[in-house]
Chimera marker file (.cmm) of the C-alpha trace (Angstrom):
<marker_set name="trace">
<marker id="1" x="0.000" y="0.000" z="0.000" r="1" g="1" b="0" radius="0.5"/>
<marker id="2" x="2.701" y="2.498" z="0.927" r="1" g="1" b="0" radius="0.5"/>
<marker id="3" x="4.779" y="1.564" z="-2.093" r="1" g="1" b="0" radius="0.5"/>
<marker id="4" x="6.991" y="4.331" z="-3.392" r="1" g="1" b="0" radius="0.5"/>
<marker id="5" x="7.822" y="4.674" z="-7.045" r="1" g="1" b="0" radius="0.5"/>
<marker id="6" x="11.170" y="5.597" z="-8.475" r="1" g="1" b="0" radius="0.5"/>
<marker id="7" x="11.708" y="7.842" z="-11.444" r="1" g="1" b="0" radius="0.5"/>
<marker id="8" x="13.995" y="6.909" z="-14.333" r="1" g="1" b="0" radius="0.5"/>
<marker id="9" x="16.993" y="8.534" z="-12.650" r="1" g="1" b="0" radius="0.5"/>
<marker id="10" x="16.454" y="6.553" z="-9.424" r="1" g="1" b="0" radius="0.5"/>
<marker id="11" x="15.087" y="9.427" z="-7.309" r="1" g="1" b="0" radius="0.5"/>
<marker id="12" x="12.053" y="8.770" z="-5.144" r="1" g="1" b="0" radius="0.5"/>
<marker id="13" x="8.678" y="10.090" z="-6.266" r="1" g="1" b="0" radius="0.5"/>
<marker id="14" x="5.778" y="11.140" z="-4.078" r="1" g="1" b="0" radius="0.5"/>
<marker id="15" x="3.470" y="8.318" z="-3.014" r="1" g="1" b="0" radius="0.5"/>
<marker id="16" x="0.595" y="8.051" z="-5.470" r="1" g="1" b="0" radius="0.5"/>
<marker id="17" x="-2.711" y="8.719" z="-3.686" r="1" g="1" b="0" radius="0.5"/>
<marker id="18" x="-5.956" y="7.442" z="-5.115" r="1" g="1" b="0" radius="0.5"/>
<marker id="19" x="-8.737" y="9.989" z="-5.372" r="1" g="1" b="0" radius="0.5"/>
<marker id="20" x="-11.960" y="8.920" z="-3.738" r="1" g="1" b="0" radius="0.5"/>
<marker id="21" x="-15.292" y="10.428" z="-2.779" r="1" g="1" b="0" radius="0.5"/>
<marker id="22" x="-15.568" y="11.330" z="0.910" r="1" g="1" b="0" radius="0.5"/>
<marker id="23" x="-18.358" y="9.768" z="2.957" r="1" g="1" b="0" radius="0.5"/>
<marker id="24" x="-19.115" y="13.025" z="4.768" r="1" g="1" b="0" radius="0.5"/>
<marker id="25" x="-18.186" y="16.695" z="4.605" r="1" g="1" b="0" radius="0.5"/>
<marker id="26" x="-18.110" y="19.036" z="7.576" r="1" g="1" b="0" radius="0.5"/>
<marker id="27" x="-18.317" y="22.792" z="7.159" r="1" g="1" b="0" radius="0.5"/>
<marker id="28" x="-19.272" y="25.846" z="9.158" r="1" g="1" b="0" radius="0.5"/>
<marker id="29" x="-22.617" y="27.656" z="9.185" r="1" g="1" b="0" radius="0.5"/>
<marker id="30" x="-21.569" y="30.039" z="6.418" r="1" g="1" b="0" radius="0.5"/>
<marker id="31" x="-21.663" y="27.212" z="3.860" r="1" g="1" b="0" radius="0.5"/>
<marker id="32" x="-25.156" y="26.024" z="4.767" r="1" g="1" b="0" radius="0.5"/>
<marker id="33" x="-27.365" y="26.548" z="1.741" r="1" g="1" b="0" radius="0.5"/>
<marker id="34" x="-29.902" y="24.421" z="-0.065" r="1" g="1" b="0" radius="0.5"/>
<marker id="35" x="-27.744" y="24.475" z="-3.172" r="1" g="1" b="0" radius="0.5"/>
<marker id="36" x="-24.659" y="23.179" z="-1.349" r="1" g="1" b="0" radius="0.5"/>
<marker id="37" x="-26.646" y="20.506" z="0.468" r="1" g="1" b="0" radius="0.5"/>
<marker id="38" x="-28.372" y="19.407" z="-2.754" r="1" g="1" b="0" radius="0.5"/>
<marker id="39" x="-25.019" y="19.116" z="-4.551" r="1" g="1" b="0" radius="0.5"/>
<marker id="40" x="-23.582" y="16.951" z="-1.784" r="1" g="1" b="0" radius="0.5"/>
<marker id="41" x="-26.725" y="14.812" z="-1.704" r="1" g="1" b="0" radius="0.5"/>
<marker id="42" x="-26.545" y="14.218" z="-5.471" r="1" g="1" b="0" radius="0.5"/>
<marker id="43" x="-22.967" y="13.002" z="-5.074" r="1" g="1" b="0" radius="0.5"/>
<marker id="44" x="-23.891" y="10.760" z="-2.139" r="1" g="1" b="0" radius="0.5"/>
<marker id="45" x="-21.944" y="12.742" z="0.461" r="1" g="1" b="0" radius="0.5"/>
<marker id="46" x="-23.412" y="13.326" z="3.922" r="1" g="1" b="0" radius="0.5"/>
<marker id="47" x="-23.412" y="17.012" z="4.908" r="1" g="1" b="0" radius="0.5"/>
<marker id="48" x="-22.350" y="17.693" z="8.491" r="1" g="1" b="0" radius="0.5"/>
<marker id="49" x="-23.142" y="21.399" z="8.534" r="1" g="1" b="0" radius="0.5"/>
<marker id="50" x="-24.810" y="23.087" z="11.519" r="1" g="1" b="0" radius="0.5"/>
<marker id="51" x="-28.044" y="24.912" z="10.743" r="1" g="1" b="0" radius="0.5"/>
<marker id="52" x="-27.896" y="28.682" z="11.391" r="1" g="1" b="0" radius="0.5"/>
<marker id="53" x="-30.053" y="29.969" z="14.256" r="1" g="1" b="0" radius="0.5"/>
<marker id="54" x="-32.012" y="32.313" z="11.987" r="1" g="1" b="0" radius="0.5"/>
<marker id="55" x="-33.168" y="29.404" z="9.818" r="1" g="1" b="0" radius="0.5"/>
<marker id="56" x="-34.389" y="27.476" z="12.878" r="1" g="1" b="0" radius="0.5"/>
<marker id="57" x="-36.082" y="30.628" z="14.202" r="1" g="1" b="0" radius="0.5"/>
<marker id="58" x="-37.886" y="31.177" z="10.889" r="1" g="1" b="0" radius="0.5"/>
<marker id="59" x="-39.077" y="27.569" z="10.873" r="1" g="1" b="0" radius="0.5"/>
<marker id="60" x="-40.436" y="27.965" z="14.404" r="1" g="1" b="0" radius="0.5"/>
<marker id="61" x="-42.188" y="31.155" z="13.342" r="1" g="1" b="0" radius="0.5"/>
<marker id="62" x="-44.029" y="29.216" z="10.602" r="1" g="1" b="0" radius="0.5"/>
<marker id="63" x="-45.292" y="26.820" z="13.286" r="1" g="1" b="0" radius="0.5"/>
<marker id="64" x="-48.091" y="24.699" z="11.818" r="1" g="1" b="0" radius="0.5"/>
<marker id="65" x="-48.446" y="26.883" z="8.699" r="1" g="1" b="0" radius="0.5"/>
<marker id="66" x="-45.910" y="24.914" z="6.735" r="1" g="1" b="0" radius="0.5"/>
<marker id="67" x="-42.326" y="23.898" z="6.420" r="1" g="1" b="0" radius="0.5"/>
<marker id="68" x="-40.675" y="21.034" z="8.184" r="1" g="1" b="0" radius="0.5"/>
<marker id="69" x="-40.569" y="20.785" z="11.974" r="1" g="1" b="0" radius="0.5"/>
<marker id="70" x="-37.659" y="22.580" z="13.668" r="1" g="1" b="0" radius="0.5"/>
<marker id="71" x="-34.829" y="20.487" z="15.033" r="1" g="1" b="0" radius="0.5"/>
<link id1="1" id2="2" r="1" g="1" b="0" radius="0.2"/>
<link id1="2" id2="3" r="1" g="1" b="0" radius="0.2"/>
<link id1="3" id2="4" r="1" g="1" b="0" radius="0.2"/>
<link id1="4" id2="5" r="1" g="1" b="0" radius="0.2"/>
<link id1="5" id2="6" r="1" g="1" b="0" radius="0.2"/>
<link id1="6" id2="7" r="1" g="1" b="0" radius="0.2"/>
<link id1="7" id2="8" r="1" g="1" b="0" radius="0.2"/>
<link id1="8" id2="9" r="1" g="1" b="0" radius="0.2"/>
<link id1="9" id2="10" r="1" g="1" b="0" radius="0.2"/>
<link id1="10" id2="11" r="1" g="1" b="0" radius="0.2"/>
<link id1="11" id2="12" r="1" g="1" b="0" radius="0.2"/>
<link id1="12" id2="13" r="1" g="1" b="0" radius="0.2"/>
<link id1="13" id2="14" r="1" g="1" b="0" radius="0.2"/>
<link id1="14" id2="15" r="1" g="1" b="0" radius="0.2"/>
<link id1="15" id2="16" r="1" g="1" b="0" radius="0.2"/>
<link id1="16" id2="17" r="1" g="1" b="0" radius="0.2"/>
<link id1="17" id2="18" r="1" g="1" b="0" radius="0.2"/>
<link id1="18" id2="19" r="1" g="1" b="0" radius="0.2"/>
<link id1="19" id2="20" r="1" g="1" b="0" radius="0.2"/>
<link id1="20" id2="21" r="1" g="1" b="0" radius="0.2"/>
<link id1="21" id2="22" r="1" g="1" b="0" radius="0.2"/>
<link id1="22" id2="23" r="1" g="1" b="0" radius="0.2"/>
<link id1="23" id2="24" r="1" g="1" b="0" radius="0.2"/>
<link id1="24" id2="25" r="1" g="1" b="0" radius="0.2"/>
<link id1="25" id2="26" r="1" g="1" b="0" radius="0.2"/>
<link id1="26" id2="27" r="1" g="1" b="0" radius="0.2"/>
<link id1="27" id2="28" r="1" g="1" b="0" radius="0.2"/>
<link id1="28" id2="29" r="1" g="1" b="0" radius="0.2"/>
<link id1="29" id2="30" r="1" g="1" b="0" radius="0.2"/>
<link id1="30" id2="31" r="1" g="1" b="0" radius="0.2"/>
<link id1="31" id2="32" r="1" g="1" b="0" radius="0.2"/>
<link id1="32" id2="33" r="1" g="1" b="0" radius="0.2"/>
<link id1="33" id2="34" r="1" g="1" b="0" radius="0.2"/>
<link id1="34" id2="35" r="1" g="1" b="0" radius="0.2"/>
<link id1="35" id2="36" r="1" g="1" b="0" radius="0.2"/>
<link id1="36" id2="37" r="1" g="1" b="0" radius="0.2"/>
<link id1="37" id2="38" r="1" g="1" b="0" radius="0.2"/>
<link id1="38" id2="39" r="1" g="1" b="0" radius="0.2"/>
<link id1="39" id2="40" r="1" g="1" b="0" radius="0.2"/>
<link id1="40" id2="41" r="1" g="1" b="0" radius="0.2"/>
<link id1="41" id2="42" r="1" g="1" b="0" radius="0.2"/>
<link id1="42" id2="43" r="1" g="1" b="0" radius="0.2"/>
<link id1="43" id2="44" r="1" g="1" b="0" radius="0.2"/>
<link id1="44" id2="45" r="1" g="1" b="0" radius="0.2"/>
<link id1="45" id2="46" r="1" g="1" b="0" radius="0.2"/>
<link id1="46" id2="47" r="1" g="1" b="0" radius="0.2"/>
<link id1="47" id2="48" r="1" g="1" b="0" radius="0.2"/>
<link id1="48" id2="49" r="1" g="1" b="0" radius="0.2"/>
<link id1="49" id2="50" r="1" g="1" b="0" radius="0.2"/>
<link id1="50" id2="51" r="1" g="1" b="0" radius="0.2"/>
<link id1="51" id2="52" r="1" g="1" b="0" radius="0.2"/>
<link id1="52" id2="53" r="1" g="1" b="0" radius="0.2"/>
<link id1="53" id2="54" r="1" g="1" b="0" radius="0.2"/>
<link id1="54" id2="55" r="1" g="1" b="0" radius="0.2"/>
<link id1="55" id2="56" r="1" g="1" b="0" radius="0.2"/>
<link id1="56" id2="57" r="1" g="1" b="0" radius="0.2"/>
<link id1="57" id2="58" r="1" g="1" b="0" radius="0.2"/>
<link id1="58" id2="59" r="1" g="1" b="0" radius="0.2"/>
<link id1="59" id2="60" r="1" g="1" b="0" radius="0.2"/>
<link id1="60" id2="61" r="1" g="1" b="0" radius="0.2"/>
<link id1="61" id2="62" r="1" g="1" b="0" radius="0.2"/>
<link id1="62" id2="63" r="1" g="1" b="0" radius="0.2"/>
<link id1="63" id2="64" r="1" g="1" b="0" radius="0.2"/>
<link id1="64" id2="65" r="1" g="1" b="0" radius="0.2"/>
<link id1="65" id2="66" r="1" g="1" b="0" radius="0.2"/>
<link id1="66" id2="67" r="1" g="1" b="0" radius="0.2"/>
<link id1="67" id2="68" r="1" g="1" b="0" radius="0.2"/>
<link id1="68" id2="69" r="1" g="1" b="0" radius="0.2"/>
<link id1="69" id2="70" r="1" g="1" b="0" radius="0.2"/>
<link id1="70" id2="71" r="1" g="1" b="0" radius="0.2"/>
</marker_set>
């Protein structure tokens, strides 16, 4: 797994890392938007982003008039 390659002149090269899709992504409240969450969901990545207080407050204000229940 940690195999190092050598170039033609015998010098060591950086270890080749495989690119892979992360299982989850954590970010701060500034990056919480429906667009960002939708993009991550389409790619199958779990979003670990806290919900801003104003969004929760607005959901509570809607009460039973619509929207999803506040967390």
